[in-house]
Phi, psi and omega in degrees: 000134182279162181292328175305305179305314184294318176296325183301318187300328190287345190238146178282189175285347182230127183253154170269176175304309186302316183293323180292324177304316182289323186288324182255009186045057175233168182272177185289321174297315176301314178304312176293328175298314182302323183283321182288328179276358178073012173291332168242119180284138183210173172240148181247117175250106192068252183246008186256133169281147162234119187246118170299134180298331179295326180288329178291320178297318179292324177293321177295313177297326180291314180303314175292319186288336175291337179275000000 
């Protein structure tokens, strides 16, 4: 089993900001910057962001493609 697959199992299909931070190994400010700038698409329910994992994967793909 690869590390990516192992990490994948720990998270549901929709992430919270805290889970996004853990998933990408980023800090809180960076996570909120990515969401507010819409680099990672999300929905906001009340004060809580819900981030589809597919959008995180898309952000990663775009980030690697830009290099």
